C-alpha positions as CSV (number, residue, x, y, z in Angstrom):
1,M,0.2,-0.2,-0.2
2,V,0.9,4.3,-0.2
3,I,1.5,5.8,2.8
4,K,1.5,9.5,2.7
5,Y,3.0,11.3,5.4
6,G,2.1,15.1,6.1
7,G,4.6,17.8,6.8
8,N,2.4,18.3,9.6
9,A,2.8,15.4,11.0
10,M,6.3,15.4,11.3
11,K,7.0,18.5,13.5
12,S,7.9,16.2,16.3
13,V,11.0,13.8,16.0
14,A,10.0,11.5,18.4
15,L,6.3,11.3,16.8
16,R,7.9,10.9,13.3
17,R,10.0,8.0,14.8
18,A,6.9,6.5,15.8
19,V,5.1,6.7,13.1
20,A,7.8,5.5,11.1
21,S,8.0,2.2,13.5
22,E,4.4,2.1,12.5
23,I,5.2,2.0,8.8
24,A,7.6,-0.2,8.9
25,A,5.6,-3.1,11.2
26,L,3.0,-2.8,8.5
27,R,5.7,-4.5,6.0
28,A,5.0,-7.6,7.9
29,E,1.2,-7.7,5.8
30,A,1.9,-6.1,2.7
31,P,4.9,-4.1,1.1
32,V,4.8,-0.4,1.5
33,V,5.5,2.5,-0.5
34,V,5.9,6.0,1.3
35,V,5.5,9.6,0.1
36,H,6.0,12.6,2.4
37,G,5.6,16.1,2.4
38,G,7.8,18.7,4.5
39,G,5.7,22.0,5.1
40,P,7.4,23.2,8.5
41,V,10.9,22.0,7.4
42,I,10.4,24.4,3.9
43,E,8.9,26.8,6.2
44,R,12.1,26.4,8.2
45,E,14.9,26.7,5.6
46,L,13.0,29.4,3.5
47,A,12.6,31.5,6.7
48,A,16.4,30.7,7.2
49,R,17.4,32.7,3.9
50,G,14.7,35.6,4.0
51,I,12.4,33.8,1.1
52,E,8.8,34.9,2.1
53,S,6.5,32.0,1.5
54,H,2.9,32.8,-0.1
55,F,0.2,30.3,-1.2
56,E,-2.0,31.0,-3.8
57,A,-5.2,29.0,-4.0
58,G,-3.3,26.8,-1.6
59,L,-0.7,25.8,-3.4
60,R,3.1,27.2,-2.4
61,V,4.2,29.8,-5.0
62,T,7.5,28.6,-5.9
63,S,10.1,30.7,-7.4
64,D,13.3,29.4,-8.8
65,A,15.4,30.7,-5.5
66,A,12.9,29.1,-3.5
67,M,12.9,25.9,-5.5
68,H,16.4,25.3,-4.9
69,V,15.8,25.6,-1.0
70,I,12.9,23.6,-0.9
71,E,14.6,20.9,-2.8
72,L,17.8,21.2,-0.1
73,G,15.3,20.7,2.7
74,L,13.4,17.9,1.2
75,C,16.2,15.9,0.2
76,Q,17.8,16.1,3.4
77,L,14.0,15.0,5.5
78,N,13.7,12.2,2.5
79,K,16.9,10.7,3.6
80,Q,16.3,11.1,7.6
81,L,12.9,9.7,6.7
82,A,14.2,6.9,5.3
83,Q,16.8,5.8,8.1
84,D,13.7,6.0,10.5
85,V,11.7,3.4,8.7
86,G,14.8,1.0,8.2
87,G,15.2,-1.1,5.2
88,A,14.5,1.7,3.1
89,V,15.6,3.9,0.8
90,G,14.9,7.8,0.1
91,L,14.5,8.8,-3.7
92,M,13.2,12.0,-5.4
93,G,11.5,12.9,-8.6
94,R,15.2,13.2,-10.4
95,D,15.9,9.4,-9.1
96,S,15.4,7.4,-12.4
97,E,12.7,9.5,-13.8
98,L,10.5,8.3,-10.8
99,L,8.1,11.1,-11.2
100,T,7.7,13.4,-13.6
101,G,5.1,15.7,-14.7
102,E,4.1,19.3,-15.8
103,L,4.2,22.8,-14.6
104,L,0.8,24.0,-13.6
105,D,0.5,28.1,-14.2
106,P,4.0,29.2,-14.2
107,A,2.8,32.7,-14.3
108,R,0.3,32.2,-11.2
109,W,2.7,29.7,-9.1
110,G,6.0,29.5,-10.3
111,R,7.9,25.9,-10.3
112,V,4.8,24.2,-8.9
113,G,3.1,21.3,-11.2
114,R,1.2,17.8,-11.3
115,V,2.8,14.1,-11.9
116,T,1.8,12.9,-15.4
117,R,4.2,9.5,-14.9
118,V,5.3,7.2,-12.5
119,N,8.1,4.9,-12.6
120,A,5.6,2.2,-11.3
121,G,8.6,-0.5,-12.5
122,L,11.6,0.6,-10.4
123,L,8.8,0.6,-7.4
124,R,7.7,-2.9,-8.1
125,T,11.4,-3.9,-8.4
126,L,12.6,-2.4,-5.1
127,V,9.5,-3.8,-3.3
128,G,9.8,-6.5,-4.6
129,A,13.7,-7.1,-3.0
130,G,12.4,-6.1,0.1
131,V,13.3,-2.4,0.2
132,T,10.8,0.8,1.0
133,P,11.1,3.4,-1.1
134,V,10.4,6.7,0.7
135,L,9.2,9.4,-1.9
136,G,9.9,13.2,-1.7
137,C,7.3,15.1,-3.4
138,L,9.7,16.8,-6.3
139,A,9.1,16.0,-9.8
140,L,10.9,16.5,-13.3
141,A,9.4,19.2,-15.4
142,P,9.6,19.3,-18.9
143,D,12.7,21.3,-18.8
144,G,14.7,18.7,-16.9
145,E,14.6,20.4,-13.6
146,V,12.4,19.6,-10.4
147,M,9.1,21.5,-9.8
148,N,7.1,21.5,-6.3
149,V,4.4,18.7,-6.0
150,N,1.6,18.6,-3.6
151,A,2.5,15.9,-1.4
152,D,-1.5,14.5,-1.6
153,T,-1.6,14.6,-5.1
154,A,1.7,13.0,-5.6
155,A,0.9,10.2,-3.2
156,G,-2.3,9.8,-5.2
157,A,-0.3,9.7,-8.3
158,V,1.8,7.0,-7.1
159,A,-1.0,4.9,-6.0
160,G,-3.3,4.8,-9.0
161,A,0.1,4.1,-10.6
162,L,0.4,0.7,-8.5
163,G,-3.1,0.4,-8.2
164,E,-2.8,-0.1,-4.6
165,G,-4.9,1.3,-1.5
166,V,-3.3,4.6,-0.2
167,V,-3.6,5.8,3.4
168,F,-3.0,10.0,3.4
169,L,-1.4,10.5,6.8
170,T,-2.1,14.3,8.3
171,D,-3.0,16.3,11.2
172,V,-6.9,15.8,11.2
173,D,-8.9,12.4,12.4
174,G,-10.4,12.3,8.6
175,V,-13.6,14.0,7.1
176,Y,-16.2,15.6,9.2
177,R,-19.9,15.7,8.1
178,A,-20.0,19.4,10.6
179,F,-16.1,19.9,11.7
180,P,-14.9,20.4,14.1
181,D,-17.6,18.0,15.8
182,P,-15.7,14.4,16.3
183,A,-19.0,12.6,16.4
184,S,-19.4,13.9,12.7
185,R,-16.6,11.8,11.2
186,A,-17.6,10.2,8.4
187,P,-15.9,6.7,8.3
188,L,-16.8,5.9,5.0
189,L,-17.8,7.8,1.6
190,T,-18.0,6.6,-1.7
191,R,-17.4,8.9,-4.6
192,A,-20.8,10.7,-5.0
193,E,-20.8,11.4,-1.6
194,A,-17.3,13.0,-1.5
195,E,-18.1,14.9,-4.6
196,G,-21.6,15.8,-3.0
197,G,-19.7,17.0,0.1
198,I,-17.6,19.3,-1.7
199,V,-20.6,20.9,-3.3
200,E,-22.5,21.3,-0.3
201,G,-19.8,22.8,1.2
202,W,-19.2,20.4,4.6
203,I,-15.8,19.4,2.4
204,A,-14.3,22.5,2.7
205,G,-10.7,24.7,2.7
206,G,-7.5,22.3,3.0
207,M,-9.6,19.4,3.4
208,I,-10.4,19.7,-0.5
209,P,-7.0,19.0,-2.2
210,K,-7.0,15.4,0.4
211,V,-10.6,14.6,-0.7
212,R,-9.6,15.5,-4.7
213,A,-6.3,13.8,-4.3
214,A,-8.2,10.2,-3.0
215,L,-10.9,10.7,-5.7
216,D,-8.0,11.1,-8.3
217,A,-6.2,7.9,-7.1
218,L,-9.6,6.0,-7.1
219,A,-10.0,7.5,-10.7
220,A,-6.5,5.7,-11.5
221,G,-6.8,2.7,-10.2
222,A,-6.5,2.5,-6.5
223,P,-8.9,0.3,-4.6
224,F,-9.6,3.1,-1.3
225,A,-8.0,6.0,0.0
226,T,-8.2,6.6,3.7
227,I,-7.4,10.2,5.2
228,A,-6.1,9.7,8.8
229,S,-4.5,11.9,11.6
230,G,-0.5,11.2,11.8
231,M,-0.4,12.7,15.1
232,G,-0.8,9.9,17.6
233,A,0.7,6.4,17.8
234,G,-1.2,3.7,16.9
235,V,-3.3,5.2,14.2
236,L,-2.1,4.1,11.3
237,A,-2.7,0.5,12.2
238,A,-6.3,1.0,12.7
239,A,-6.6,3.1,9.6
240,V,-5.4,0.4,7.2
241,R,-7.9,-1.7,8.6
242,G,-10.7,0.9,8.3
243,E,-11.2,1.4,12.1
244,A,-9.8,4.9,12.1
245,G,-10.3,8.4,9.6
246,T,-12.4,7.9,7.0
247,R,-12.0,5.5,3.8
248,L,-13.2,6.5,0.7
249,V,-14.2,4.2,-2.0
250,P,-15.4,4.0,-5.7
């Protein structure tokens, strides 16, 4: 299965390592591919260099200077997370053209894009050899340089390419029908229900790109997509069993 590990769920090194141990434990049940973001790391590295962060429609506007710093920060985090998981190898889009894609709108977002192709053969070879791939959310653009990709959409693309389920670990417990009432968490949503929730407005804000990424994964062939919290130990295994978070199905 594919595990998307959100940057906000990595703020604590101790928690990051605890969740990494849970990811490693899942390998006893099925091969795992990890896709990660790194928002807090990116914010820290940009601020240290005096580069201001700016978001447009939920996406980080990425200048050439910011792209350089983002790649440096994510590459370091990528290797640290691979070490935490153990038996893993950290990879970015540059590696064997693992993730390639296209820029969305350079005039609006700069070097921000989406994944159009995943080197699924490389991933299958690695997991077949008992190695866990850990992917940072940078992809190759048509000009041969990297671009920034939303980690949710990158994970959805990987899950679709592999035809495997995906768990999005983030900083919320799932999709709520009446946020923030915990009793309103929807344990299961069909595609039609999720699309209806966006139209009706009870899926809103930062949850929309997560749900969109889940729906895109389903459309590409993933059998399920689960959105769950990565902010506490023990949640991942429950989410895989369908006992935590919100599972979206076709």
